[in-house]
C-alpha positions in Angstrom: -12.4 0.7 -1.6 -15.0 3.6 -1.8 -14.9 6.3 0.6 -18.6 6.9 1.7 -17.9 10.1 3.4 -16.0 12.7 3.3 -13.7 13.7 6.2 -9.9 12.8 7.6 -9.2 9.0 7.5 -6.5 7.0 9.0 -4.6 4.4 6.4 -2.9 1.4 7.7 -1.5 -1.6 5.8 0.9 -4.7 6.6 1.9 -7.1 4.0 3.9 -10.3 4.6 5.8 -11.7 1.7 8.3 -13.0 -0.6 9.6 -12.7 -4.2 12.5 -12.3 -6.5 16.6 -12.3 -5.0 17.8 -9.0 -3.9 14.2 -7.2 -5.0 13.0 -4.2 -4.1 9.1 -3.3 -3.7 7.6 -0.1 -2.9 3.8 -0.4 -1.7 1.4 2.5 -1.4 -1.9 3.8 -1.0 -3.3 5.5 -3.9 -6.2 7.0 -4.9 -7.3 5.5 -7.7 -10.4 6.9 -8.8 -8.3 10.2 -9.5 -6.7 10.9 -12.8 -4.2 10.4 -12.7 -3.5 8.2 -9.7 -2.7 9.6 -6.6 -0.3 8.4 -4.1 -1.2 9.2 -0.4 1.4 11.3 1.3 3.1 8.9 4.4 1.3 5.9 3.4 4.1 4.1 1.5 6.6 1.7 2.9 9.5 0.3 1.1 11.1 -3.3 1.3 14.3 -5.0 -0.1 14.3 -9.0 0.1 17.9 -10.5 0.3 18.3 -14.1 -0.7 15.8 -16.3 -2.1 13.2 -17.8 0.6 13.5 -14.5 2.4 10.1 -13.7 4.1 9.9 -9.8 4.4 7.4 -7.4 6.6 6.4 -3.8 5.2 3.9 -1.6 7.1 2.6 2.1 6.5 0.5 4.8 8.2 -0.9 7.9 7.0 -3.8 10.2 7.4 -5.7 11.7 4.3 -8.2 14.0 3.6 -10.5 12.2 1.3 -13.9 12.9 -0.5 -16.9 10.8 -0.6 -16.4 8.6 -4.2 -12.8 8.3 -3.7 -12.1 4.7 -4.5 -8.5 3.6 -2.4 -6.5 0.8 -3.1 -3.2 -0.2 -2.4 -0.4 -0.2 -5.1 3.1 -2.6 -5.4 6.0 -2.2 -7.7 8.9 -3.4 -7.9 12.2 -4.6 -9.7 11.7 -5.7 -12.6 10.8 -9.1 -13.5 10.6 -9.8 -9.5 8.0 -12.4 -8.6 5.8 -11.1 -5.6 4.2 -13.7 -3.4 1.7 -12.5 -1.1 1.4 -14.4 2.5 -0.7 -12.1 4.2 -2.1 -8.4 4.0 -4.3 -6.0 5.4 -5.8 -3.2 4.7 -7.7 -0.8 6.9 -9.6 2.4 6.5 -10.9 4.4 9.6 -12.9 7.4 9.5 -11.1 10.1 12.4 -12.3 13.5 11.6 
């Protein structure tokens, strides 16, 4: 997603997912046009799955001052070698100031 107008933005996201046994996943909103990529403070969540077949949920909310032309994306990392299967996902960016 590319920011069209400089301002303050509310960033929300929700994920429903399954994956590896005892795997931990970290979700974070990032500005991918920065070099290096910048994680947005507060716009993060971590979720550990238990046994196989678990479906977990992770939600995040944060405010960020963004500049026109900034490119945002969700970044996910997890336990080495663990599969991630997304069931549902929502990513919303709204200008609030």
